[in-house]
Residue, then its C-alpha position, 0 to 999 in steps of 0.5 A: m368330810f361330807v356335810d349336807y346340813a347346816k344352820i346359819t344366821l343371816k342379817a341383811g344391812d340396815g338402811g342409813n339414816g336420812a340427814v337434817s341439814f340446811h343449806r348455808e352459803k354466803y349471800i344466800a339467806a334461808g337456803g332451806p333444808d338440804g339433808g340427803d337420804g340414807g343408802k340402802g343396806g346390803d342384801i344377802v345373796l346366795q350363789a351356786d358354786d360348782h367347786l363346792s360339794t359340801l356344806a362343810d364351810f358353814r360348820y365354822r362360820r355360822k353368822y353372816t351380816a351385810q354392811n349397813g347403808e351410809n347415813g345421808r349428808g348435807a348438800r342433798c348428798s345421799g348415803k352410799s348403798a351397801p354392796p350385797l354380801v354373796i354367799r357361795v353354796p353347792r349347787g342344789t342347796l335348799v334354804r329354809d326358815a329355821a322358825d317355820g320350815r318354809i322354803l326361802a330359795d332353792v339354789s339350783d341354777d346360776c341366777p343369784v337368789v336374794v335371801a335377806k333384803g337390806g333396809k331402805g335408807g331413811w329420807g333426809n329432811t328435804h322431803f318434809a319441807t312444805a309451804t307451811r313447814q319450811v324448816p323441818r328439823f327431823a328426818k327418817s331413820g333407815m329401815p332395818g335389814e331382814h333377819y333370818e335363822v336358816t337352815l341349809e340342806l344340800k339335795l344333790l342334782a342328779d338325774v339317776g340315783l342308785v339305791g340298794f343294800p350295801n355291797v350289791g355293786k352300786s359303786t362298781l356300776i357307777s365306776v364302770v359307766s361314768e367318770a366317777k372313781p369311788k372307793i370299792a371294797n368287798y365289805p358293807f358300807t364302803t361308800l360313806t358319802p354320795v358319789l356323783g358321776v357324769v355318764r356321757m352318751g356322745e357329743g353333747s348328750s350326758f346325764v348325771m348318776a349318783d350313788i347313794p350310800g347303802l340303805i338298810e332296814g330302818a333307814s328312814g328311822g335313822a338306822g345305818l347311813g340311809h337316814d342321812f342321805l335319803r334326801h339326795v334321792e328326792r330330786c332324782r328323775l329315775l332310780l336304779h334299784v340294784l339287787d344282788v341276785s346271787g344272794s351272796e350276802g345271805r339275803d333274798p333279792l326280792e326281800d331286799f327290794e321290798t325292804i328298800n322300797r318301804e324305807l323309801a316310801a316311809f321317808r317320803p311317800a312320793l319316792a314310792e311313785q318314782p320311776m324305777i328300773v331293777v338291775g340285777n348284779k352279780c348274775d355270773l354267781v347264779d344260774e340262768a333259770r333264777i335270772e329269768e324267774l326274777r325277770d318274769i317277777f319284776t316284769a309282772r310288777g311293771y319294772a324293766f329288769f336288766p341282768i348285769m355283771a358290773a365288774i366286767a361291764e357285762g350288760t351295762r351298755e344296754l342298761i345305760d342306753y335304756v336309761a338315757a332313752q327313759l330320761q328323755k321322757l321324764p320331766p326335768i330335775l325337781r326344783y322347789e319354789a320359795e314359799p311366801a311369808p305368812a300374812p302379818t298379824v298387823p299389816t301395817g307393822r304398827d302394832f302398840t299396847i296401851c296400859r295404865e301405870g299409876d296416873a299415867f298412860v303408857v304407850r309401848a310401840p317399838w317401832l316408834l323408837k326410830i321416829l323418836e330419835q329424830v324428834d326434837p322436843d324443842d322444835y314445834e314443827s317436829l312435835q307436830y310431826f310426832q303428833r301426826v304419827l300418833e294420830s295416823s297410827g291410831i294411838l290417839d284414838a286408842l288413848k281416848e278409848a282407854g279413858v284419857r282426859d285432858g291434863d293426864t300424863v301420857r308416856v311414849h318410851d322416853i317422852a312424857f307429855d300432858y294430853v290435850s284434846 
């Protein structure tokens, strides 16, 4: 089954906590703090894999979590950093943040892409020793890893895309000029999934052609198969618009041409500006005068027109030579750049709220929870450190503005204390 869209959850590893430890050795008094730092959490990395052609694997596993970094230990031993979690995806996969739609990565080359970064490890108490604070009984907790719900969208990497109504001969054409072997039959929608084929022009020269499943009127709105596969046209450098010039399906080729172009423009306006070559197939079923009439019409509109008989490979060599020459003049396959995250509302990330509940002032600050885990209420220096955090974050100033007075009770999560100016 061809699957080109999936939604998954990514959670990078959390950093390990710093250690609170003191050097203990015979004949060495007051060895001092020697708590090691926590290890870094594992990143989540996406890697292109040419052995994968669809996103079907992500229908069965939707949550990916990297390992956490190890906690620090005594004797200044740092915790081990967690290895990255490598997720293999088909080449050409576009990764978007499901929350706001911004592009996180375009996995189109061989370079691995870090999509979610692991958290940094926390400092051990060694870092907090000073001349006046020689016995720090606290350390920093590790930072949480990044967490995203993302969408994976496969956009095939092809130089040339074949577009046109069903049963006009696209599959026959790609089977003749490339190594692709699609199913070919005399009924509409024989091709149910995009087909890629490599067209070899000689030693060291080739390009990739994609047969996009048949489009019909209303495809951009979801009709037929086109809505599911129009995204694969976006990266193509050049489009070959294949027409049944004989009208063997009871349609007029000029009307077919206008209909498909309207659907391309409706799906993405930029597609209407893509370089396009018109290919008239099944020329053996129509007279020469009609072929020349169509050539004049499309030439007047600025399109190169090639009459062919794909079933017997008549005219295909001239077409492919012309396509190869045009590709030399066109820019490379479109690559998407990652979009920066929007600026946070609070740049420091230390947002808090203060409210009055009875006689107490209640401070709510989720980021303080990690710090509180390391605070020892029975240790003076640990409480001094906690007070400096409240002061540097602006919480103490905010309490004054809220009307706190000496002796009032202040609650910060599970800790309650009397305010003293």
